[in-house]
Kinemage of the C-alpha trace (Angstrom):
@kinemage 1
@onewidth
@group {chain A} dominant
@subgroup {mainchain}
@vectorlist {calphas} color= white
{ca met a 1} P 51.330 248.306 -46.081
{ca arg a 2} L 51.687 250.229 -48.788
{ca leu a 3} L 48.978 252.917 -50.185
{ca arg a 4} L 47.618 253.156 -53.640
{ca arg a 5} L 45.743 255.738 -56.080
{ca ala a 6} L 42.187 254.883 -55.881
{ca gly a 7} L 42.020 253.374 -59.603
{ca ser a 8} L 45.270 252.438 -59.816
{ca phe a 9} L 45.673 248.625 -61.037
{ca gly a 10} L 49.383 247.838 -60.523
{ca val a 11} L 52.084 246.180 -61.912
{ca glu a 12} L 52.002 243.393 -59.136
{ca arg a 13} L 48.139 242.862 -59.550
{ca ala a 14} L 48.237 242.646 -63.695
{ca ser a 15} L 51.236 240.450 -63.807
{ca arg a 16} L 48.939 238.101 -60.924
{ca leu a 17} L 45.618 238.192 -63.472
{ca val a 18} L 47.701 237.825 -66.877
{ca arg a 19} L 48.963 233.916 -65.035
{ca arg a 20} L 45.508 233.068 -63.832
{ca val a 21} L 44.235 234.111 -67.287
{ca ala a 22} L 47.456 232.092 -69.339
{ca ala a 23} L 47.225 228.865 -66.676
{ca val a 24} L 43.139 228.387 -66.982
{ca gly a 25} L 43.320 228.851 -70.874
{ca thr a 26} L 46.312 226.387 -71.201
{ca gly a 27} L 44.274 224.089 -69.082
{ca phe a 28} L 41.060 224.663 -70.841
{ca phe a 29} L 42.457 224.144 -74.067
{ca gly a 30} L 44.596 221.216 -73.195
{ca val a 31} L 41.879 218.947 -72.204
{ca phe a 32} L 40.224 219.958 -75.663
{ca leu a 33} L 43.529 219.243 -77.587
{ca ala a 34} L 43.722 215.720 -75.492
{ca ala a 35} L 40.200 214.986 -76.037
{ca gly a 36} L 40.399 216.503 -80.124
{ca ser a 37} L 40.908 212.442 -81.333
{ca ala a 38} L 37.669 210.709 -79.613
{ca trp a 39} L 35.848 213.770 -81.344
{ca ala a 40} L 36.787 212.965 -84.494
{ca ala a 41} L 34.793 211.781 -87.126
{ca ala a 42} L 35.298 208.409 -88.726
{ca pro a 43} L 37.280 208.138 -91.454
{ca ile a 44} L 36.311 209.238 -95.459
{ca val a 45} L 37.293 206.556 -97.637
{ca asn a 46} L 37.568 207.305 -101.220
{ca glu a 47} L 37.328 205.194 -104.101
{ca ser a 48} L 40.393 203.236 -103.544
{ca gly a 49} L 39.829 202.289 -100.179
{ca thr a 50} L 42.486 204.615 -98.704
{ca pro a 51} L 41.334 206.374 -95.958
{ca gly a 52} L 40.873 210.685 -96.558
{ca gly a 53} L 41.174 213.249 -99.353
{ca arg a 54} L 43.756 214.641 -101.036
{ca leu a 55} L 44.619 218.245 -99.684
{ca thr a 56} L 44.216 221.723 -101.891
{ca trp a 57} L 47.473 223.759 -101.668
{ca val a 58} L 45.400 226.255 -99.609
{ca gln a 59} L 44.767 223.654 -97.080
{ca thr a 60} L 48.206 222.410 -97.161
{ca thr a 61} L 49.766 225.915 -97.117
{ca leu a 62} L 47.104 226.608 -94.046
{ca ile a 63} L 48.063 223.784 -92.152
{ca phe a 64} L 51.779 223.567 -92.182
{ca val a 65} L 52.510 227.071 -92.469
{ca gly a 66} L 49.814 229.172 -90.855
{ca ile a 67} L 49.359 227.111 -87.859
{ca pro a 68} L 53.059 227.412 -87.304
{ca leu a 69} L 53.021 231.068 -87.848
{ca ala a 70} L 50.174 231.443 -86.281
{ca ala a 71} L 51.994 229.634 -82.575
{ca phe a 72} L 54.724 231.913 -83.123
{ca leu a 73} L 52.720 235.082 -82.989
{ca leu a 74} L 50.805 233.863 -80.066
{ca ile a 75} L 54.354 232.765 -78.094
{ca gly a 76} L 55.318 236.445 -79.277
{ca phe a 77} L 52.923 238.122 -77.954
{ca leu a 78} L 53.149 236.254 -74.873
{ca val a 79} L 56.985 236.981 -74.104
{ca tyr a 80} L 56.261 240.699 -74.756
{ca leu a 81} L 53.085 240.822 -72.611
{ca pro a 82} L 54.423 241.627 -69.770
{ca ser a 83} L 57.125 244.753 -70.485
{ca leu a 84} L 53.537 245.924 -72.496
{ca val a 85} L 51.257 245.781 -69.096
{ca arg a 86} L 54.644 247.062 -67.357
{ca gly a 87} L 54.438 250.508 -68.569
{ca pro a 88} L 57.024 253.434 -68.785
{ca arg a 89} L 60.519 252.986 -67.628
{ca tyr a 90} L 63.649 255.004 -67.063
{ca arg a 91} L 65.419 256.770 -70.414
{ca pro a 92} L 68.791 258.175 -70.812
{ca gly a 93} L 68.896 261.460 -70.590
{ca arg a 94} L 66.204 261.787 -67.860
{ca pro a 95} L 66.446 262.558 -64.094
{ca trp a 96} L 66.907 258.815 -62.345
{ca pro a 97} L 63.429 258.692 -60.154
{ca gly a 98} L 65.057 256.849 -57.166
{ca gly a 99} L 67.403 257.913 -54.338
{ca thr a 100} L 70.964 257.184 -53.975
{ca val a 101} L 72.071 253.238 -53.262
{ca trp a 102} L 75.339 252.105 -51.993
{ca phe a 103} L 75.297 248.403 -52.694
{ca gly a 104} L 77.286 246.530 -50.409
{ca gly a 105} L 77.797 249.461 -47.889
{ca pro a 106} L 77.659 249.450 -44.316
{ca pro a 107} L 73.706 249.676 -42.679
{ca asp a 108} L 74.780 253.761 -41.568
{ca ala a 109} L 76.677 255.402 -45.287
{ca asp a 110} L 76.548 258.882 -43.737
{ca asp a 111} L 78.420 258.061 -40.651
{ca leu a 112} L 81.183 256.129 -42.150
{ca ile a 113} L 81.552 258.915 -44.879
{ca ala a 114} L 82.026 261.613 -42.550
{ca arg a 115} L 85.016 259.243 -41.000
{ca ile a 116} L 86.717 258.930 -43.984
{ca glu a 117} L 86.705 262.846 -44.562
{ca gln a 118} L 87.961 263.440 -40.908
{ca leu a 119} L 90.871 261.076 -41.735
{ca pro a 120} L 94.326 263.015 -42.810
{ca pro a 121} L 95.759 263.437 -46.495
{ca ser a 122} L 98.122 260.550 -47.116
{ca thr a 123} L 102.074 261.757 -47.307
{ca ser a 124} L 103.770 261.242 -50.649
{ca glu a 125} L 106.829 259.628 -48.756
{ca gly a 126} L 104.981 256.628 -47.815
{ca gly a 127} L 101.938 254.071 -48.007
{ca gly a 128} L 101.049 252.796 -51.308
{ca ala a 129} L 101.108 250.242 -53.786
{ca gly a 130} L 104.960 250.893 -54.192
{ca ala a 131} L 106.138 249.408 -50.611
{ca arg a 132} L 108.052 252.451 -49.424
{ca trp a 133} L 106.702 252.400 -45.896
């Protein structure tokens, strides 16, 4: 079990919270979007008998520019939110905070390094890629 400082929030916990809020919010607003047509008022019929009226240029701009722009900004914010919550990361030029890691290496690397250092030096007469055995 990993101990945390008192009052620390933790990246995992923040990530779970963001996912839960997104799931609940999506479900909540999805219900209202699906039921939106049921709440719609009866269509307004003008003098010529066609439903609805004309839209002003402001309304048209808000519908065809404002809504897609708001959706784009919301999706962009949701994409960058995890990196904002995660906090600082390693920057080039600063010392590396973690220990050394040998990927794919043996389980006991110190023993293997000691055995390699005990090997005799190779000679210039034999071995190698030149196939001079």
